[in-house]
C-alpha positions, 0 to 999 in steps of 0.5 A: 500500500502507498497510503499513509505518511507522505500521502496527500496533496503535498506527497504528490511533490515527491512523485510528480514533475513540476510540469505534471503538477502544473497540469494537475493544478490547472485541471483541478483548480476548481476543487478546494484543497480539502476536497482534493486531499480527501480524494487522494486519501480515498483513492484505492491502491489500484487507482494510485498504481494505475496513475504511477504506471503512466509515469516515465520510469526510464533512467540513464547514466551520463558521463560529463566532462566539466571543470570544478573548483576544488578546495586545496586545504590541509586535511590535518586540521579537520582530522584533528578537530574530529578527533578532539570531539571524538567524532561527535557533533558539536551541536547535538553531541551525537557520535554515530560510531555506536551502533552504526560503526562509522564516523560521519561528522563533517567540518563546517566553515563558519565563514564560508571557505569559498568566500573567506579562504579561512581554514583556521580551526577558529573558523571550523565546527564539527557537525553531524550530517543532519546538522550540517545540512540544517545549518546550510538550509536554514541559513544559520549564522554563528554567534561567536559570543553566545556560541549559538547558531541562529537560523533564518527563522530566529531559532537559536541552537547552542553548541553542546560541546566546545573545546576550541571556539 
C-alpha cells in the first residue's frame, strides 16, 4: 500500500514533475484543497498504481566532462578537530560510531571557505550530517559570543560541546 505518511496533496511533490503538477493544478483548480486531499486519501491502491504506471520510469547514466573548483586545504586540521570531539557533533553531541560503526561528522566553515579562504580551526565546527545540512538550509549564522547558531527563522541552537571556539 502507498497510503499513509507522505500521502496527500503535498506527497504528490515527491512523485510528480513540476510540469505534471502544473497540469494537475490547472485541471483541478476548481476543487478546494480539502476536497482534493480527501480524494487522494480515498483513492484505492489500484487507482494510485494505475496513475504511477503512466509515469516515465526510464533512467540513464551520463558521463560529463566539466571543470570544478576544488578546495586545496590541509586535511590535518579537520582530522584533528574530529578527533578532539571524538567524532561527535558539536551541536547535538551525537557520535554515530555506536551502533552504526562509522564516523560521519563533517567540518563546517563558519565563514564560508569559498568566500573567506579561512581554514583556521577558529573558523571550523564539527557537525553531524543532519546538522550540517540544517545549518546550510536554514541559513544559520554563528554567534561567536553566545556560541549559538541562529537560523533564518530566529531559532537559536547552542553548541553542546566546545573545546576550541
